[in-house]
RODO-2510 file (C-alpha; in nm, 4 decimals, decimal comma):
residues 109
     n   res          X          Y          Z
     1     m     4,6956    -0,8674    16,6891
     2     h     4,8148    -1,1705    16,4977
     3     a     5,1460    -1,1824    16,3184
     4     t     4,9899    -1,1306    15,9704
     5     e     4,7516    -0,8512    16,0724
     6     h     5,0274    -0,5954    16,1072
     7     l     5,1083    -0,6347    15,7347
     8     f     4,7653    -0,5112    15,6282
     9     h     4,6885    -0,2652    15,9079
    10     f     4,7860     0,0986    15,8491
    11     r     4,7438     0,3833    16,0902
    12     g     4,7161     0,6854    15,8621
    13     k     4,9305     0,7078    15,5526
    14     p     5,2667     0,5326    15,5385
    15     k     5,5674     0,7430    15,6309
    16     g     5,7416     0,9019    15,3349
    17     a     5,4405     0,8635    15,1020
    18     i     5,3789     1,1672    14,8861
    19     v     5,0187     1,2012    14,7790
    20     p     4,9749     1,4736    14,5149
    21     k     4,6763     1,7019    14,5424
    22     i     4,4833     1,7095    14,2152
    23     t     4,2557     2,0069    14,1692
    24     a     3,9326     2,0169    13,9695
    25     g     4,0978     2,2536    13,7201
    26     e     4,3757     2,0048    13,6467
    27     i     4,1220     1,7268    13,5892
    28     e     3,9218     1,9498    13,3552
    29     d     4,2373     2,0462    13,1617
    30     t     4,3282     1,6783    13,1238
    31     v     3,9804     1,5888    12,9995
    32     i     3,9893     1,8732    12,7441
    33     f     4,3345     1,7605    12,6245
    34     f     4,2175     1,4018    12,5647
    35     r     3,8970     1,5163    12,3928
    36     k     4,0991     1,7209    12,1437
    37     y     4,3491     1,4370    12,1032
    38     f     4,0796     1,1815    12,0176
    39     r     3,9031     1,4274    11,7873
    40     r     4,2287     1,4734    11,5954
    41     l     4,2779     1,0971    11,5711
    42     s     3,9225     1,0345    11,4525
    43     v     3,9505     1,2683    11,1499
    44     r     4,3121     1,2051    11,0494
    45     n     4,2307     0,9782    10,7525
    46     l     3,9549     1,1884    10,5956
    47     s     4,0440     1,3303    10,2576
    48     l     4,1219     1,6992    10,2158
    49     c     4,0216     1,9049     9,9091
    50     c     4,0592     2,2790     9,8692
    51     p     3,7154     2,4444     9,8780
    52     h     3,8343     2,7145     9,6333
    53     c     4,0059     2,5231     9,3528
    54     k     3,8343     2,1834     9,4213
    55     e     4,1678     1,9993     9,3919
    56     a     4,2887     1,7276     9,6289
    57     a     4,5460     1,8380     9,8821
    58     t     4,9093     1,7880     9,7932
    59     p     5,1008     1,5409    10,0138
    60     s     5,2662     1,8260    10,2050
    61     t     4,9332     2,0038    10,2639
    62     f     4,7700     1,6765    10,3675
    63     s     5,0441     1,5973    10,6185
    64     t     5,0114     1,9490    10,7590
    65     g     4,6325     1,9440    10,7828
    66     r     4,5462     1,5860    10,8679
    67     y     4,5649     1,6319    11,2468
    68     r     4,4175     1,9813    11,2576
    69     l     4,0747     2,0446    11,4015
    70     a     3,7896     2,1897    11,1945
    71     d     3,8314     2,5447    11,3280
    72     e     4,2004     2,5717    11,2300
    73     e     4,3135     2,7201    10,8962
    74     l     4,4995     2,5461    10,6151
    75     f     4,6831     2,7012    10,3195
    76     c     4,6416     2,5615     9,9653
    77     d     4,9671     2,5167     9,7712
    78     r     4,7889     2,5242     9,4353
    79     c     4,5643     2,8323     9,4501
    80     g     4,7178     3,0198     9,7450
    81     e     4,3883     3,0528     9,9392
    82     t     4,3416     2,9825    10,3095
    83     s     4,0315     2,8114    10,4505
    84     l     3,9204     2,6314    10,7636
    85     v     4,0092     2,2620    10,7730
    86     g     3,6423     2,1752    10,8258
    87     y     3,5644     2,3118    10,4776
    88     w     3,8561     2,1127    10,3328
    89     r     3,7172     1,7901    10,4818
    90     l     3,3610     1,8673    10,3730
    91     e     3,4797     1,9287    10,0182
    92     g     3,6818     1,6068    10,0245
    93     v     3,3792     1,4045    10,1331
    94     q     3,1540     1,5677     9,8727
    95     l     3,3989     1,5109     9,5879
    96     g     3,4902     1,1610     9,7074
    97     q     3,8648     1,2155     9,6763
    98     q     4,0996     0,9451     9,8026
    99     s     4,3154     1,0636    10,0895
   100     y     4,6928     1,0214    10,0948
   101     a     4,6627     0,8188    10,4165
   102     e     4,4950     0,5283    10,2369
   103     p     4,7314     0,2732    10,0869
   104     l     4,7506     0,2822     9,7097
   105     t     4,6893    -0,0503     9,5385
   106     p     4,9294    -0,1359     9,2569
   107     a     4,7829    -0,1448     8,9067
   108     r     4,7635    -0,4922     8,7581
   109     a     4,9092    -0,5368     8,4135
***
């Protein structure tokens, strides 16, 4: 064996190396976590309108509901009704309301 070969030649794993065992369940849980995370990020800037009173969400309701998934519920500050966030987003798209996440342009005088 040459002098440089011993640097790259391992017999088994190095002493003191800790190799964690990752189970299929842990991988599946991680994949599910990232799917939900990216779904929340993809819908965060869609507008929210109450399906009952047809009003745009208040800033506090929007900040509460912007990262929620479609099957989670959201409470309306104006009419007091509760609906799934998916219905809020659908109503916002249909009515074409501007979301609070979009920057407001100043009015020109």
